[in-house]
C-alpha positions in Angstrom: 88.7 80.3 112.2 86.7 83.1 110.7 86.0 83.5 107.0 87.2 87.0 106.0 88.2 89.0 102.9 91.6 90.6 102.5 90.8 94.0 104.0 89.2 92.3 107.0 92.4 90.2 107.4 94.4 93.4 107.4 92.1 94.8 110.1 92.5 91.6 112.1 96.3 91.7 111.9 96.4 95.4 113.0 94.1 94.7 115.9 96.2 91.7 116.9 99.4 93.7 116.7 98.0 96.6 118.8 96.7 94.2 121.4 99.9 92.2 121.7 102.5 95.0 121.7 102.0 98.4 123.4 104.7 99.8 121.1 102.5 99.5 118.0 100.7 102.6 116.8 98.6 103.1 113.7 98.5 106.5 112.0 97.4 108.1 108.7 94.7 110.1 107.0 91.2 109.2 108.3 92.4 105.9 109.9 90.7 106.7 113.2 87.2 108.0 113.2 86.4 107.0 109.6 88.3 103.7 109.8 90.4 104.3 106.7 89.4 105.0 103.1 88.8 101.2 102.5 87.9 100.6 106.2 91.0 98.7 106.9 91.3 100.3 110.3 87.6 100.2 111.1 86.8 100.0 114.8 90.4 100.2 116.0 90.2 103.7 117.5 87.2 102.6 119.6 89.2 99.6 120.9 92.6 101.2 121.4 92.0 104.9 121.7 93.2 108.0 119.7 96.7 107.9 121.2 97.4 104.6 119.4 95.2 105.1 116.3 96.0 108.5 115.2 94.3 110.7 112.5 96.9 112.8 110.8 96.8 115.8 108.5 96.6 115.2 104.7 100.4 115.3 104.5 102.1 112.1 103.3 105.7 113.4 103.9 104.7 114.2 107.4 103.2 110.7 108.0 106.4 109.0 106.8 108.6 111.4 108.7 106.6 111.0 111.9 106.9 107.2 111.5 110.6 107.3 111.2 110.9 109.4 114.4 108.5 107.1 116.3 110.4 104.0 115.2 113.8 105.5 116.1 112.3 106.3 119.5 111.3 102.7 120.2 107.7 102.6 118.9 106.4 100.4 116.0 104.4 102.7 113.8 102.1 101.3 111.1 101.4 104.2 108.7 98.7 104.2 106.1 98.9 106.2 102.8 95.5 106.3 101.2 96.6 105.3 97.7 99.9 104.3 96.2 99.7 107.3 93.9 100.1 109.5 97.0 103.3 107.8 98.1 105.7 109.9 96.0 106.1 112.5 98.8 107.2 109.7 101.2 110.2 108.8 99.1 112.4 111.4 100.8 111.8 110.0 104.2 111.8 106.4 103.2 114.8 106.6 100.9 116.9 109.1 102.9 116.1 108.1 106.4 114.0 105.0 107.1 116.1 102.7 104.8 119.4 104.1 106.1 118.9 104.4 109.8 120.5 101.1 110.8 123.5 101.7 108.5 123.9 105.4 109.5 124.0 104.6 113.2 126.0 101.4 112.7 123.2 99.4 114.3 122.6 101.6 117.3 119.2 102.5 115.9 116.7 100.6 113.7 113.5 101.7 112.0 110.8 99.2 112.7 108.0 100.8 110.8 105.5 99.7 108.2 104.2 102.0 105.4 100.9 100.5 104.1 99.1 101.5 101.0 96.4 100.1 98.7 97.8 99.8 95.2 96.8 98.8 91.7 93.8 99.4 89.4 90.6 97.6 88.7 88.3 99.6 91.0 87.4 102.4 88.6 89.3 105.0 90.6 90.4 108.4 89.3 93.9 109.5 88.5 96.7 108.9 91.1 94.6 106.1 92.7 95.6 103.1 90.5 99.4 103.1 90.3 101.6 100.0 90.6 105.1 101.5 91.3 106.4 98.8 93.6 109.7 98.5 91.6 110.5 102.1 92.7 110.5 101.1 96.4 112.2 97.7 95.7 115.1 99.6 94.2 115.9 101.2 97.6 118.4 99.2 99.7 117.2 98.7 103.2 113.4 98.7 102.4 111.5 95.5 102.4 108.6 95.5 99.9 105.9 93.0 100.7 102.7 92.4 98.7 100.0 89.9 99.9 97.7 88.2 97.5 95.1 86.5 99.8 93.5 87.1 103.2 95.7 84.5 104.9 98.9 85.9 103.4 97.7 89.5 104.2 97.2 88.5 107.9 100.5 86.6 108.3 102.7 88.8 106.3 101.4 92.0 107.9 102.1 90.6 111.4 105.6 89.7 110.2 106.2 93.2 108.8 105.1 94.9 112.0 107.4 92.7 114.0 110.4 93.2 111.7 113.1 95.4 113.0 113.5 97.3 109.7 111.2 99.3 107.5 108.6 97.5 105.4 106.6 98.9 102.5 103.4 96.8 102.6 101.3 97.1 99.5 97.7 95.8 99.5 96.0 94.9 96.2 92.8 96.8 96.6 91.1 94.9 93.7 91.3 91.9 96.0 90.2 93.6 99.1 86.7 92.2 98.9 87.0 89.8 95.9 87.8 86.6 97.8 87.4 85.2 101.3 89.3 82.6 103.3 89.2 81.0 106.7 91.8 82.9 108.7 92.7 82.0 112.3 93.4 85.1 114.4 96.2 83.3 116.3 98.9 85.9 115.9 101.1 83.6 113.7 103.2 85.4 111.2 104.2 84.1 107.8 107.9 84.2 106.7 109.0 87.3 104.8 111.5 87.0 101.9 109.8 83.8 100.7 107.9 83.0 97.5 104.7 80.8 97.7 103.9 78.1 95.2 100.2 78.4 94.7 99.8 75.7 92.1 102.1 72.8 91.2 102.9 72.2 87.5 105.4 70.6 85.2 105.2 72.5 81.9 105.6 76.2 82.5 106.4 78.5 85.5 104.1 81.5 85.9 105.6 84.1 88.4 103.4 86.9 89.7 102.4 88.9 92.8 99.5 91.0 94.2 96.2 91.2 92.4 97.6 89.5 89.3 97.6 86.2 91.2 93.9 86.0 90.5 94.2 86.3 86.7 97.3 84.1 86.7 95.6 81.3 88.6 92.5 81.6 86.3 94.7 81.3 83.3 96.4 78.2 84.8 92.9 76.7 85.1 92.2 77.4 81.4 95.6 75.9 80.4 94.9 72.8 82.4 91.8 72.2 80.4 94.0 71.9 77.3 96.4 69.6 79.1 99.0 72.2 80.0 100.1 72.2 83.7 101.4 75.6 84.8 103.2 76.1 88.1 102.0 79.4 89.7 104.3 81.3 92.1 103.5 84.3 94.2 106.7 86.2 94.9 105.1 88.0 97.9 108.4 89.8 99.0 109.9 91.8 96.1 112.8 93.1 98.2 114.8 91.2 99.2 113.9 88.8 96.3 114.5 85.1 97.0 115.4 83.6 93.6 115.8 80.0 94.8 112.1 78.9 94.4 111.8 80.5 91.0 115.0 79.0 89.8 114.0 75.6 91.1 110.7 75.8 89.2 112.4 76.9 86.0 114.8 73.9 86.4 111.7 71.7 86.4 109.6 73.3 83.7 112.2 74.9 81.3 109.8 77.8 80.6 108.9 80.9 82.5 106.5 83.8 82.1 106.3 86.9 84.5 103.0 88.5 85.0 102.6 91.9 86.6 100.2 94.9 86.6 102.9 97.5 86.6 104.2 99.0 83.4 106.7 97.0 81.4 109.9 99.2 81.4 111.8 99.0 84.6 109.1 96.7 86.2 110.3 94.2 88.8 109.6 91.4 86.3 112.8 92.5 84.5 114.8 91.8 87.7 113.4 88.3 87.8 114.2 87.8 84.1 117.8 88.9 84.7 118.1 86.6 87.7 117.0 83.6 85.5 119.4 84.7 82.8 122.3 84.8 85.2 121.6 81.6 87.2 119.2 79.5 85.2 119.9 80.2 81.5 120.9 76.6 80.7 117.6 75.3 82.2 115.5 77.3 79.7 114.1 75.8 76.5 112.4 79.1 75.6 112.9 82.8 76.2 111.4 84.2 79.4 108.3 86.2 78.5 106.6 89.1 80.3 102.9 89.9 80.4 102.5 93.5 81.8 100.7 96.7 81.5 101.8 99.0 78.6 104.2 101.9 79.3 101.6 104.5 79.8 99.7 106.3 82.6 96.9 104.3 84.1 93.8 105.2 82.1 90.4 106.1 83.5 87.8 103.5 84.2 86.5 103.0 80.7 89.8 101.7 79.4 91.1 99.9 82.5 90.5 96.4 81.1 92.5 97.3 78.0 95.4 98.5 80.2 95.6 95.6 82.7 96.7 92.1 81.8 93.7 89.8 81.4 93.3 86.0 81.7 93.2 85.5 78.0 96.5 87.3 77.4 98.2 85.3 80.1 96.9 82.0 78.7 97.9 83.0 75.2 101.3 84.0 76.3 101.9 80.6 77.9 100.7 78.7 74.9 103.1 80.8 72.7 106.0 79.7 75.0 105.0 76.1 74.6 105.5 76.4 70.8 109.3 76.5 71.4 110.7 73.0 70.9 
């Protein structure tokens, strides 16, 4: 095993996929010579050549459209969009073509492509570099939306996404790129998609999150444990399709649930989880489901980022408030 951070784990998975499958190609803005804006593709063009690690023009719609065509023709493209805020031009190709190709051709064609992008705030980036609009993609039938929260999950889930026969939007929490390290075996083993991960067992309250917010949520759970409150922390990991079973099982055990996400509150994916619990686990609840989210406003510039993004204290306080319900 090698101790790596999240961006290095992404690089390892891409290299493994390129080595194991000649159909895999990597493309995007500056992914070749420069190794990507966060160096996620560093060194790949030297190992696999410019025909498989392709620098593209600064044209996100083109990148997505090329990927759809490549996938339909039998390749397995892994496209990088430099920041999630630049993904809006890809919606036409992802929503109108990538997500519909299997259905449109009645299974004759599939679209085995991955659209990668760093997402979220916390790195003091300028406008359009800190968005968390994962719910927008999760609302499109036919698109998987996968978000890792650790180096091991980044490695295993990215390999699974590349091997999947249908399109995957793979969002990487850039605030975690170099924040934590783990031992990761470069053994080519994928992790299961469409599955939530229980990161911490607990009996008193269920905390559901994904992406970079797993860091603050786990830290809040540690604070709560010091006061005798045991929180179960769950990483959803795959937003679409969402697997409700682990969340409902946890709520059945604890009776209390709080959703934590960095995206804005209105229309956020947390609301879908709340609705699922209301439909299938209402009688297990002893308190209303609570959400800790960013406010409904544009991501501010660096000086006010901490006021915008959910913090450890807010998560811990929210959990303690839920415990006040008898």
